[in-house]
C-alpha positions as CSV (number, residue, x, y, z in Angstrom):
1,X,53.2,40.2,11.5
2,X,52.8,38.8,15.0
3,X,54.2,40.2,18.2
4,X,56.8,37.5,18.4
5,X,58.4,38.7,15.1
6,X,58.6,42.4,16.2
7,X,62.0,43.6,17.4
8,X,63.7,46.9,18.1
9,X,65.3,46.4,14.7
10,X,62.0,46.1,12.9
11,X,60.8,49.3,14.5
12,X,64.0,51.0,13.4
13,X,63.6,49.8,9.8
14,X,60.0,51.0,9.8
15,X,60.9,54.4,11.1
16,X,63.7,54.9,8.6
17,X,61.5,53.7,5.7
18,X,58.6,55.9,6.7
19,X,60.8,59.0,7.0
20,X,62.1,58.4,3.5
21,X,58.6,57.8,2.2
22,X,57.5,61.1,3.7
23,X,60.1,62.9,1.7
24,X,62.7,63.6,4.5
25,X,66.0,64.2,2.7
26,X,68.3,61.2,2.7
27,X,71.1,63.1,4.5
28,X,68.8,63.9,7.4
29,X,67.6,60.4,7.8
30,X,71.2,59.2,7.5
31,X,72.2,61.4,10.5
32,X,69.2,60.2,12.5
33,X,70.0,56.6,11.8
34,X,73.6,57.1,12.6
35,X,74.7,55.6,9.3
36,X,78.2,56.4,8.1
37,X,77.4,55.7,4.5
38,X,74.3,57.0,2.6
39,X,74.2,53.8,0.7
40,X,73.2,52.0,3.9
41,X,70.3,54.4,4.4
42,X,69.3,54.1,0.8
43,X,68.7,50.3,1.4
44,X,65.7,51.3,3.5
45,X,64.1,53.3,0.7
46,X,60.9,51.5,-0.3
47,X,59.9,54.0,-3.0
48,X,62.3,52.4,-5.5
49,X,60.9,48.9,-4.7
50,X,57.4,49.9,-5.6
51,X,58.6,51.1,-9.0
52,X,60.5,47.9,-9.6
53,X,57.5,45.8,-8.6
54,X,55.2,47.7,-11.0
55,X,57.6,47.2,-13.8
56,X,57.9,43.5,-13.1
57,X,54.1,43.1,-12.9
58,X,53.8,44.6,-16.4
59,X,56.2,42.2,-18.1
60,X,53.7,39.3,-18.5
61,X,51.2,41.7,-20.1
62,X,53.9,43.0,-22.5
63,X,55.1,39.5,-23.3
64,X,51.5,38.3,-24.0
65,X,51.1,41.0,-26.7
66,X,54.0,39.4,-28.6
67,X,52.7,35.8,-28.2
68,X,49.7,36.6,-30.4
69,X,51.9,37.6,-33.4
70,X,53.4,34.9,-35.6
71,X,57.1,34.5,-35.2
72,X,59.2,35.9,-38.0
73,X,61.4,33.3,-39.7
74,X,65.1,33.5,-38.8
75,X,67.4,34.7,-41.6
76,X,69.6,32.0,-43.0
77,X,73.4,32.4,-42.6
78,X,74.3,31.1,-46.1
């Protein structure tokens, strides 16, 4: 990230995300960020994104294990 892409908003996002990553309760971060709704604060939580990313990265490995097995014939509908 270059200096031209930094803004006060990017510092705010980083601060909120880091507080959540350090385990500060969502309600406390919500108050510090002056968010009326906790769902807004939850958008900054990167911890859930890491889990999702890890699950997505595992899908090809899981799918490859099925590719080596022969496909079962489909049952006829007669």
